[in-house]
Biopython code that builds the backbone (N, CA, C, O; Angstrom):
import numpy as np
from Bio.PDB.StructureBuilder import StructureBuilder

atoms = [
    (1, "UNK", "N", (-10.343, 11.518, 17.170)),
    (1, "UNK", "CA", (-9.785, 11.154, 15.887)),
    (1, "UNK", "C", (-10.602, 11.804, 14.775)),
    (1, "UNK", "O", (-11.830, 11.865, 14.823)),
    (2, "UNK", "N", (-9.892, 12.272, 13.801)),
    (2, "UNK", "CA", (-10.553, 12.911, 12.672)),
    (2, "UNK", "C", (-10.739, 11.946, 11.520)),
    (2, "UNK", "O", (-10.296, 10.798, 11.556)),
    (3, "UNK", "N", (-11.392, 12.439, 10.521)),
    (3, "UNK", "CA", (-11.550, 11.629, 9.313)),
    (3, "UNK", "C", (-10.817, 12.338, 8.171)),
    (3, "UNK", "O", (-10.436, 13.503, 8.286)),
    (4, "UNK", "N", (-10.634, 11.628, 7.101)),
    (4, "UNK", "CA", (-9.923, 12.188, 5.945)),
    (4, "UNK", "C", (-10.740, 13.308, 5.305)),
    (4, "UNK", "O", (-11.968, 13.252, 5.239)),
    (5, "UNK", "N", (-10.034, 14.304, 4.846)),
    (5, "UNK", "CA", (-10.670, 15.380, 4.102)),
    (5, "UNK", "C", (-11.275, 14.791, 2.821)),
    (5, "UNK", "O", (-10.702, 13.872, 2.236)),
    (6, "UNK", "N", (-12.417, 15.309, 2.387)),
    (6, "UNK", "CA", (-13.059, 14.772, 1.183)),
    (6, "UNK", "C", (-12.152, 14.742, -0.043)),
    (6, "UNK", "O", (-12.205, 13.792, -0.824)),
    (7, "UNK", "N", (-11.310, 15.779, -0.226)),
    (7, "UNK", "CA", (-10.431, 15.824, -1.394)),
    (7, "UNK", "C", (-9.376, 14.723, -1.325)),
    (7, "UNK", "O", (-9.067, 14.088, -2.333)),
    (8, "UNK", "N", (-8.829, 14.500, -0.137)),
    (8, "UNK", "CA", (-7.838, 13.443, 0.025)),
    (8, "UNK", "C", (-8.483, 12.078, -0.169)),
    (8, "UNK", "O", (-7.911, 11.196, -0.809)),
    (9, "UNK", "N", (-9.671, 11.913, 0.385)),
    (9, "UNK", "CA", (-10.404, 10.657, 0.219)),
    (9, "UNK", "C", (-10.660, 10.379, -1.268)),
    (9, "UNK", "O", (-10.495, 9.249, -1.728)),
    (10, "UNK", "N", (-11.061, 11.405, -2.007)),
    (10, "UNK", "CA", (-11.322, 11.252, -3.441)),
    (10, "UNK", "C", (-10.048, 10.888, -4.194)),
    (10, "UNK", "O", (-10.077, 10.055, -5.099)),
    (11, "UNK", "N", (-8.926, 11.510, -3.823)),
    (11, "UNK", "CA", (-7.651, 11.202, -4.485)),
    (11, "UNK", "C", (-7.224, 9.769, -4.191)),
    (11, "UNK", "O", (-6.763, 9.062, -5.088)),
    (12, "UNK", "N", (-7.374, 9.339, -2.946)),
    (12, "UNK", "CA", (-7.016, 7.960, -2.596)),
    (12, "UNK", "C", (-7.927, 6.954, -3.296)),
    (12, "UNK", "O", (-7.465, 5.915, -3.766)),
    (13, "UNK", "N", (-9.220, 7.267, -3.364)),
    (13, "UNK", "CA", (-10.159, 6.374, -4.051)),
    (13, "UNK", "C", (-9.792, 6.246, -5.526)),
    (13, "UNK", "O", (-9.794, 5.146, -6.078)),
    (14, "UNK", "N", (-9.480, 7.366, -6.156)),
    (14, "UNK", "CA", (-9.100, 7.340, -7.573)),
    (14, "UNK", "C", (-7.817, 6.541, -7.765)),
    (14, "UNK", "O", (-7.717, 5.742, -8.696)),
    (15, "UNK", "N", (-6.847, 6.749, -6.901)),
    (15, "UNK", "CA", (-5.590, 5.993, -7.012)),
    (15, "UNK", "C", (-5.850, 4.502, -6.858)),
    (15, "UNK", "O", (-5.293, 3.699, -7.607)),
    (16, "UNK", "N", (-6.686, 4.120, -5.901)),
    (16, "UNK", "CA", (-7.013, 2.706, -5.674)),
    (16, "UNK", "C", (-7.672, 2.116, -6.911)),
    (16, "UNK", "O", (-7.282, 1.044, -7.375)),
    (17, "UNK", "N", (-8.663, 2.809, -7.443)),
    (17, "UNK", "CA", (-9.419, 2.278, -8.577)),
    (17, "UNK", "C", (-8.603, 2.262, -9.870)),
    (17, "UNK", "O", (-8.845, 1.435, -10.750)),
    (18, "UNK", "N", (-7.646, 3.167, -9.981)),
    (18, "UNK", "CA", (-6.856, 3.249, -11.207)),
    (18, "UNK", "C", (-5.590, 2.397, -11.163)),
    (18, "UNK", "O", (-4.917, 2.237, -12.181)),
    (19, "UNK", "N", (-5.263, 1.854, -9.999)),
    (19, "UNK", "CA", (-4.057, 1.039, -9.885)),
    (19, "UNK", "C", (-4.368, -0.371, -10.371)),
    (19, "UNK", "O", (-5.152, -1.100, -9.763)),
    (20, "UNK", "N", (-3.743, -0.728, -11.466)),
    (20, "UNK", "CA", (-3.937, -2.058, -12.039)),
    (20, "UNK", "C", (-2.576, -2.633, -12.407)),
    (20, "UNK", "O", (-1.548, -1.964, -12.305)),
    (21, "UNK", "N", (-2.597, -3.858, -12.827)),
    (21, "UNK", "CA", (-1.371, -4.543, -13.214)),
    (21, "UNK", "C", (-0.841, -4.041, -14.563)),
    (21, "UNK", "O", (0.319, -4.279, -14.900)),
    (22, "UNK", "N", (-1.676, -3.358, -15.322)),
    (22, "UNK", "CA", (-1.282, -2.918, -16.659)),
    (22, "UNK", "C", (-0.024, -2.061, -16.588)),
    (22, "UNK", "O", (0.014, -1.056, -15.878)),
    (23, "UNK", "N", (0.989, -2.461, -17.318)),
    (23, "UNK", "CA", (2.238, -1.722, -17.378)),
    (23, "UNK", "C", (3.154, -1.942, -16.181)),
    (23, "UNK", "O", (4.235, -1.357, -16.115)),
    (24, "UNK", "N", (2.731, -2.785, -15.227)),
    (24, "UNK", "CA", (3.539, -3.018, -14.029)),
    (24, "UNK", "C", (4.353, -4.303, -14.135)),
    (24, "UNK", "O", (5.073, -4.657, -13.202)),
    (25, "UNK", "N", (4.246, -4.997, -15.254)),
    (25, "UNK", "CA", (4.973, -6.252, -15.410)),
    (25, "UNK", "C", (4.314, -7.406, -14.675)),
    (25, "UNK", "O", (4.930, -8.454, -14.480)),
    (26, "UNK", "N", (3.068, -7.221, -14.268)),
    (26, "UNK", "CA", (2.314, -8.273, -13.583)),
    (26, "UNK", "C", (1.269, -8.823, -14.537)),
    (26, "UNK", "O", (0.926, -8.188, -15.534)),
    (27, "UNK", "N", (0.765, -10.013, -14.221)),
    (27, "UNK", "CA", (-0.305, -10.558, -15.043)),
    (27, "UNK", "C", (-1.499, -9.615, -14.983)),
    (27, "UNK", "O", (-1.859, -9.122, -13.914)),
    (28, "UNK", "N", (-2.097, -9.371, -16.113)),
    (28, "UNK", "CA", (-3.214, -8.435, -16.180)),
    (28, "UNK", "C", (-4.515, -9.165, -15.904)),
    (28, "UNK", "O", (-5.317, -9.410, -16.806)),
    (29, "UNK", "N", (-4.706, -9.509, -14.635)),
    (29, "UNK", "CA", (-5.929, -10.147, -14.176)),
    (29, "UNK", "C", (-6.206, -9.665, -12.757)),
    (29, "UNK", "O", (-5.518, -8.774, -12.258)),
    (30, "UNK", "N", (-7.204, -10.246, -12.111)),
    (30, "UNK", "CA", (-7.577, -9.810, -10.760)),
    (30, "UNK", "C", (-6.427, -9.971, -9.772)),
    (30, "UNK", "O", (-6.265, -9.142, -8.876)),
    (31, "UNK", "N", (-5.634, -11.017, -9.920)),
    (31, "UNK", "CA", (-4.521, -11.254, -9.000)),
    (31, "UNK", "C", (-3.395, -10.241, -9.217)),
    (31, "UNK", "O", (-2.800, -9.757, -8.254)),
    (32, "UNK", "N", (-3.108, -9.926, -10.465)),
    (32, "UNK", "CA", (-2.100, -8.912, -10.761)),
    (32, "UNK", "C", (-2.545, -7.541, -10.275)),
    (32, "UNK", "O", (-1.747, -6.772, -9.739)),
    (33, "UNK", "N", (-3.839, -7.238, -10.470)),
    (33, "UNK", "CA", (-4.373, -5.962, -9.984)),
    (33, "UNK", "C", (-4.275, -5.877, -8.460)),
    (33, "UNK", "O", (-3.920, -4.828, -7.921)),
    (34, "UNK", "N", (-4.586, -6.971, -7.764)),
    (34, "UNK", "CA", (-4.500, -6.992, -6.300)),
    (34, "UNK", "C", (-3.066, -6.770, -5.844)),
    (34, "UNK", "O", (-2.825, -6.054, -4.872)),
    (35, "UNK", "N", (-2.123, -7.372, -6.532)),
    (35, "UNK", "CA", (-0.710, -7.188, -6.188)),
    (35, "UNK", "C", (-0.296, -5.731, -6.402)),
    (35, "UNK", "O", (0.426, -5.167, -5.581)),
    (36, "UNK", "N", (-0.743, -5.125, -7.487)),
    (36, "UNK", "CA", (-0.410, -3.729, -7.768)),
    (36, "UNK", "C", (-1.018, -2.806, -6.714)),
    (36, "UNK", "O", (-0.349, -1.884, -6.248)),
    (37, "UNK", "N", (-2.282, -3.041, -6.330)),
    (37, "UNK", "CA", (-2.905, -2.213, -5.300)),
    (37, "UNK", "C", (-2.210, -2.391, -3.954)),
    (37, "UNK", "O", (-2.025, -1.424, -3.215)),
    (38, "UNK", "N", (-1.826, -3.624, -3.636)),
    (38, "UNK", "CA", (-1.141, -3.886, -2.367)),
    (38, "UNK", "C", (0.192, -3.152, -2.321)),
    (38, "UNK", "O", (0.584, -2.640, -1.273)),
    (39, "UNK", "N", (0.879, -3.100, -3.433)),
    (39, "UNK", "CA", (2.145, -2.362, -3.491)),
    (39, "UNK", "C", (1.902, -0.877, -3.262)),
    (39, "UNK", "O", (2.698, -0.209, -2.602)),
    (40, "UNK", "N", (0.792, -0.355, -3.813)),
    (40, "UNK", "CA", (0.449, 1.044, -3.594)),
    (40, "UNK", "C", (0.187, 1.306, -2.109)),
    (40, "UNK", "O", (0.635, 2.320, -1.575)),
    (41, "UNK", "N", (-0.531, 0.407, -1.441)),
    (41, "UNK", "CA", (-0.797, 0.559, -0.006)),
    (41, "UNK", "C", (0.526, 0.628, 0.749)),
    (41, "UNK", "O", (0.706, 1.485, 1.614)),
    (42, "UNK", "N", (1.449, -0.268, 0.425)),
    (42, "UNK", "CA", (2.751, -0.264, 1.082)),
    (42, "UNK", "C", (3.466, 1.071, 0.864)),
    (42, "UNK", "O", (4.029, 1.637, 1.800)),
    (43, "UNK", "N", (3.441, 1.563, -0.359)),
    (43, "UNK", "CA", (4.128, 2.820, -0.669)),
    (43, "UNK", "C", (3.522, 3.993, 0.101)),
    (43, "UNK", "O", (4.253, 4.880, 0.541)),
    (44, "UNK", "N", (2.203, 4.013, 0.270)),
    (44, "UNK", "CA", (1.559, 5.089, 1.041)),
    (44, "UNK", "C", (1.976, 5.012, 2.502)),
    (44, "UNK", "O", (2.315, 6.031, 3.104)),
    (45, "UNK", "N", (1.954, 3.818, 3.076)),
    (45, "UNK", "CA", (2.378, 3.656, 4.473)),
    (45, "UNK", "C", (3.844, 4.035, 4.616)),
    (45, "UNK", "O", (4.223, 4.712, 5.573)),
    (46, "UNK", "N", (4.651, 3.612, 3.691)),
    (46, "UNK", "CA", (6.077, 3.928, 3.738)),
    (46, "UNK", "C", (6.302, 5.437, 3.645)),
    (46, "UNK", "O", (7.201, 5.975, 4.292)),
    (47, "UNK", "N", (5.489, 6.115, 2.843)),
    (47, "UNK", "CA", (5.574, 7.569, 2.750)),
    (47, "UNK", "C", (5.362, 8.202, 4.129)),
    (47, "UNK", "O", (6.133, 9.071, 4.537)),
    (48, "UNK", "N", (4.330, 7.774, 4.842)),
    (48, "UNK", "CA", (4.063, 8.338, 6.164)),
    (48, "UNK", "C", (5.172, 7.993, 7.156)),
    (48, "UNK", "O", (5.526, 8.815, 8.002)),
    (49, "UNK", "N", (5.712, 6.802, 7.059)),
    (49, "UNK", "CA", (6.835, 6.431, 7.927)),
    (49, "UNK", "C", (8.030, 7.348, 7.673)),
    (49, "UNK", "O", (8.642, 7.860, 8.610)),
    (50, "UNK", "N", (8.353, 7.547, 6.398)),
    (50, "UNK", "CA", (9.476, 8.423, 6.058)),
    (50, "UNK", "C", (9.228, 9.859, 6.530)),
    (50, "UNK", "O", (10.146, 10.525, 7.008)),
    (51, "UNK", "N", (7.992, 10.328, 6.394)),
    (51, "UNK", "CA", (7.661, 11.675, 6.878)),
    (51, "UNK", "C", (7.895, 11.762, 8.386)),
    (51, "UNK", "O", (8.477, 12.731, 8.873)),
    (52, "UNK", "N", (7.440, 10.752, 9.120)),
    (52, "UNK", "CA", (7.608, 10.752, 10.578)),
    (52, "UNK", "C", (9.079, 10.644, 10.963)),
    (52, "UNK", "O", (9.525, 11.260, 11.931)),
    (53, "UNK", "N", (9.812, 9.872, 10.212)),
    (53, "UNK", "CA", (11.214, 9.640, 10.558)),
    (53, "UNK", "C", (12.107, 10.832, 10.211)),
    (53, "UNK", "O", (12.992, 11.187, 10.990)),
    (54, "UNK", "N", (11.886, 11.448, 9.060)),
    (54, "UNK", "CA", (12.821, 12.445, 8.560)),
    (54, "UNK", "C", (12.324, 13.884, 8.589)),
    (54, "UNK", "O", (13.139, 14.806, 8.556)),
    (55, "UNK", "N", (11.024, 14.105, 8.649)),
    (55, "UNK", "CA", (10.530, 15.470, 8.464)),
    (55, "UNK", "C", (9.653, 16.000, 9.583)),
    (55, "UNK", "O", (9.425, 17.208, 9.656)),
    (56, "UNK", "N", (9.161, 15.147, 10.448)),
    (56, "UNK", "CA", (8.227, 15.570, 11.473)),
    (56, "UNK", "C", (8.781, 15.247, 12.849)),
    (56, "UNK", "O", (9.038, 14.082, 13.153)),
    (57, "UNK", "N", (8.968, 16.261, 13.685)),
    (57, "UNK", "CA", (9.430, 15.940, 15.030)),
    (57, "UNK", "C", (8.336, 15.188, 15.781)),
    (57, "UNK", "O", (7.169, 15.579, 15.754)),
    (58, "UNK", "N", (8.713, 14.140, 16.428)),
    (58, "UNK", "CA", (7.740, 13.357, 17.179)),
    (58, "UNK", "C", (8.436, 12.278, 17.966)),
    (58, "UNK", "O", (9.647, 12.091, 17.846)),
    (59, "UNK", "N", (7.682, 11.576, 18.763)),
    (59, "UNK", "CA", (8.282, 10.542, 19.611)),
    (59, "UNK", "C", (8.737, 9.328, 18.809)),
    (59, "UNK", "O", (8.184, 9.011, 17.756)),
    (60, "UNK", "N", (9.750, 8.663, 19.329)),
    (60, "UNK", "CA", (10.256, 7.442, 18.696)),
    (60, "UNK", "C", (9.165, 6.388, 18.606)),
    (60, "UNK", "O", (9.151, 5.580, 17.677)),
    (61, "UNK", "N", (8.251, 6.394, 19.571)),
    (61, "UNK", "CA", (7.161, 5.412, 19.566)),
    (61, "UNK", "C", (6.299, 5.540, 18.316)),
    (61, "UNK", "O", (5.798, 4.545, 17.793)),
    (62, "UNK", "N", (6.132, 6.763, 17.847)),
    (62, "UNK", "CA", (5.356, 6.968, 16.622)),
    (62, "UNK", "C", (6.030, 6.255, 15.453)),
    (62, "UNK", "O", (5.375, 5.547, 14.688)),
    (63, "UNK", "N", (7.326, 6.444, 15.321)),
    (63, "UNK", "CA", (8.063, 5.789, 14.238)),
    (63, "UNK", "C", (8.029, 4.275, 14.389)),
    (63, "UNK", "O", (7.901, 3.551, 13.402)),
    (64, "UNK", "N", (8.143, 3.798, 15.617)),
    (64, "UNK", "CA", (8.111, 2.353, 15.864)),
    (64, "UNK", "C", (6.767, 1.754, 15.460)),
    (64, "UNK", "O", (6.720, 0.689, 14.845)),
    (65, "UNK", "N", (5.685, 2.430, 15.800)),
    (65, "UNK", "CA", (4.358, 1.922, 15.435)),
    (65, "UNK", "C", (4.136, 1.995, 13.927)),
    (65, "UNK", "O", (3.555, 1.083, 13.340)),
    (66, "UNK", "N", (4.595, 3.069, 13.303)),
    (66, "UNK", "CA", (4.485, 3.163, 11.844)),
    (66, "UNK", "C", (5.326, 2.095, 11.163)),
    (66, "UNK", "O", (4.938, 1.574, 10.117)),
    (67, "UNK", "N", (6.462, 1.765, 11.739)),
    (67, "UNK", "CA", (7.293, 0.689, 11.189)),
    (67, "UNK", "C", (6.531, -0.631, 11.233)),
    (67, "UNK", "O", (6.618, -1.426, 10.297)),
    (68, "UNK", "N", (5.782, -0.873, 12.314)),
    (68, "UNK", "CA", (4.976, -2.100, 12.401)),
    (68, "UNK", "C", (3.885, -2.113, 11.339)),
    (68, "UNK", "O", (3.617, -3.148, 10.729)),
    (69, "UNK", "N", (3.260, -0.967, 11.120)),
    (69, "UNK", "CA", (2.239, -0.870, 10.071)),
    (69, "UNK", "C", (2.881, -1.116, 8.711)),
    (69, "UNK", "O", (2.313, -1.801, 7.861)),
    (70, "UNK", "N", (4.069, -0.551, 8.515)),
    (70, "UNK", "CA", (4.794, -0.770, 7.266)),
    (70, "UNK", "C", (5.120, -2.238, 7.043)),
    (70, "UNK", "O", (5.000, -2.743, 5.927)),
    (71, "UNK", "N", (5.531, -2.922, 8.104)),
    (71, "UNK", "CA", (5.818, -4.354, 7.995)),
    (71, "UNK", "C", (4.558, -5.134, 7.617)),
    (71, "UNK", "O", (4.604, -6.037, 6.781)),
    (72, "UNK", "N", (3.437, -4.777, 8.239)),
    (72, "UNK", "CA", (2.169, -5.457, 7.926)),
    (72, "UNK", "C", (1.759, -5.178, 6.480)),
    (72, "UNK", "O", (1.278, -6.075, 5.787)),
    (73, "UNK", "N", (1.946, -3.945, 6.026)),
    (73, "UNK", "CA", (1.614, -3.601, 4.644)),
    (73, "UNK", "C", (2.526, -4.350, 3.672)),
    (73, "UNK", "O", (2.075, -4.776, 2.608)),
    (74, "UNK", "N", (3.795, -4.513, 4.024)),
    (74, "UNK", "CA", (4.716, -5.275, 3.173)),
    (74, "UNK", "C", (4.283, -6.742, 3.111)),
    (74, "UNK", "O", (4.308, -7.356, 2.045)),
    (75, "UNK", "N", (3.886, -7.300, 4.264)),
    (75, "UNK", "CA", (3.394, -8.678, 4.291)),
    (75, "UNK", "C", (2.157, -8.829, 3.409)),
    (75, "UNK", "O", (2.025, -9.812, 2.680)),
    (76, "UNK", "N", (1.259, -7.860, 3.477)),
    (76, "UNK", "CA", (0.051, -7.849, 2.643)),
    (76, "UNK", "C", (0.438, -7.834, 1.163)),
    (76, "UNK", "O", (-0.093, -8.610, 0.369)),
    (77, "UNK", "N", (1.366, -6.946, 0.801)),
    (77, "UNK", "CA", (1.788, -6.861, -0.594)),
    (77, "UNK", "C", (2.444, -8.157, -1.048)),
    (77, "UNK", "O", (2.187, -8.630, -2.155)),
    (78, "UNK", "N", (3.287, -8.733, -0.202)),
    (78, "UNK", "CA", (3.939, -10.002, -0.550)),
    (78, "UNK", "C", (2.914, -11.121, -0.717)),
    (78, "UNK", "O", (3.039, -11.952, -1.616)),
    (79, "UNK", "N", (1.903, -11.142, 0.146)),
    (79, "UNK", "CA", (0.856, -12.170, 0.046)),
    (79, "UNK", "C", (0.066, -12.018, -1.256)),
    (79, "UNK", "O", (-0.242, -13.016, -1.907)),
    (80, "UNK", "N", (-0.260, -10.795, -1.638)),
    (80, "UNK", "CA", (-1.002, -10.573, -2.882)),
    (80, "UNK", "C", (-0.139, -10.936, -4.088)),
    (80, "UNK", "O", (-0.641, -11.469, -5.077)),
    (81, "UNK", "N", (1.151, -10.648, -4.004)),
    (81, "UNK", "CA", (2.063, -11.003, -5.082)),
    (81, "UNK", "C", (2.148, -12.522, -5.218)),
    (81, "UNK", "O", (2.167, -13.050, -6.330)),
    (82, "UNK", "N", (2.200, -13.229, -4.070)),
    (82, "UNK", "CA", (2.288, -14.693, -4.093)),
    (82, "UNK", "C", (1.023, -15.324, -4.659)),
    (82, "UNK", "O", (1.091, -16.391, -5.269)),
    (83, "UNK", "N", (-0.121, -14.693, -4.471)),
    (83, "UNK", "CA", (-1.371, -15.232, -5.011)),
    (83, "UNK", "C", (-1.326, -15.371, -6.527)),
    (83, "UNK", "O", (-1.960, -16.257, -7.100)),
    (84, "UNK", "N", (-0.570, -14.488, -7.166)),
    (84, "UNK", "CA", (-0.485, -14.540, -8.639)),
    (84, "UNK", "C", (0.067, -15.866, -9.124)),
    (84, "UNK", "O", (-0.259, -16.314, -10.224)),
    (85, "UNK", "N", (0.899, -16.493, -8.312)),
    (85, "UNK", "CA", (1.606, -17.697, -8.734)),
    (85, "UNK", "C", (0.879, -18.989, -8.380)),
    (85, "UNK", "O", (1.324, -20.074, -8.754)),
    (86, "UNK", "N", (-0.217, -18.880, -7.673)),
    (86, "UNK", "CA", (-0.956, -20.085, -7.294)),
    (86, "UNK", "C", (-1.518, -20.759, -8.538)),
    (86, "UNK", "O", (-1.998, -20.079, -9.445)),
    (87, "UNK", "N", (-1.466, -22.070, -8.592)),
    (87, "UNK", "CA", (-1.991, -22.786, -9.765)),
    (87, "UNK", "C", (-3.474, -22.487, -9.996)),
    (87, "UNK", "O", (-3.911, -22.418, -11.145)),
    (88, "UNK", "N", (-4.256, -22.308, -8.927)),
    (88, "UNK", "CA", (-5.685, -22.060, -9.097)),
    (88, "UNK", "C", (-5.996, -20.603, -9.382)),
    (88, "UNK", "O", (-7.165, -20.234, -9.493)),
    (89, "UNK", "N", (-4.964, -19.758, -9.502)),
    (89, "UNK", "CA", (-5.166, -18.343, -9.774)),
    (89, "UNK", "C", (-5.380, -18.092, -11.270)),
    (89, "UNK", "O", (-5.745, -16.985, -11.665)),
    (90, "UNK", "N", (-5.166, -19.062, -12.062)),
    (90, "UNK", "CA", (-5.284, -18.847, -13.506)),
    (90, "UNK", "C", (-6.674, -19.075, -13.989)),
    (90, "UNK", "O", (-6.944, -18.936, -15.181)),
]
sb = StructureBuilder()
sb.init_structure("model")
sb.init_model(0)
sb.init_chain("A")
sb.init_seg("    ")
for serial, (resi, resn, name, xyz) in enumerate(atoms, 1):
    if name == "N":
        sb.init_residue(resn, " ", resi, " ")
    sb.init_atom(name, np.array(xyz, "f"), 0.0, 1.0, " ", f" {name:<3s}", serial, name[0])
structure = sb.get_structure()
């Protein structure tokens, strides 16, 4: 297994650090920021799933496993979004 190229790692780190609730229609606090970052994680996973499904020849098992990762990322994003609404989140 390889590791991420330094340039890609730097781009992902910058995207993570710059993703906030500001302008996303979420509360501008730690919970809103977490929800925004979680949505970004889902979108990145979904991007790879779409690449595997539509643009890269490969086994169906690859798409199936990426779909599971996508489902987990969606659950993560939904959980972070739900945290915003907790009474103790304010």
